[in-house]
C-alpha positions, 0 to 999 in steps of 0.5 A: 967169327971171321966171317959173320958180321951184322952184314947180310952172308949167305949162299957159301960154298966151300972146297971138297977139302973143306979149307977154302970158303966162298960167299956172298955179302951184302953191306947193311942196310938192305936196300933196292940199291944194295950190291952183293959181293962175293968173298973168299977166306981160308984157312990151314985146315979143317980144325981152324976158324977161316981167316979174315976174307977178302973180295974177289974184285973181278967178280963185279954186278950183282953176283952170289951163290958160288959153288966149288968145282972139283977141280977149284974153278968157280961157279956163280950168279950173275945179274944180268939185265935183270935176269940171273945167268951161270958165270963160271971163274977159273982159277989161275993155277987151272 
């Protein structure tokens, strides 16, 4: 309930323990100028719903498709000059 909205949410990545969820959101209405954002939500255990997500502010530009590495770092796609490249964002605790 906290994740799905009237906007477009897609390309989810979940941590190995199932307690962290990353996903891409594009605010509706979707058009040529739409910008994607990466969001992050947590939960205390896998039987609970995810809490209200927050935007990862330092993932800027057209970013999407987060994957969570076993050590908690995240990889995502970023569109730069019309081409997508793979980016790494290290976690502060790693």
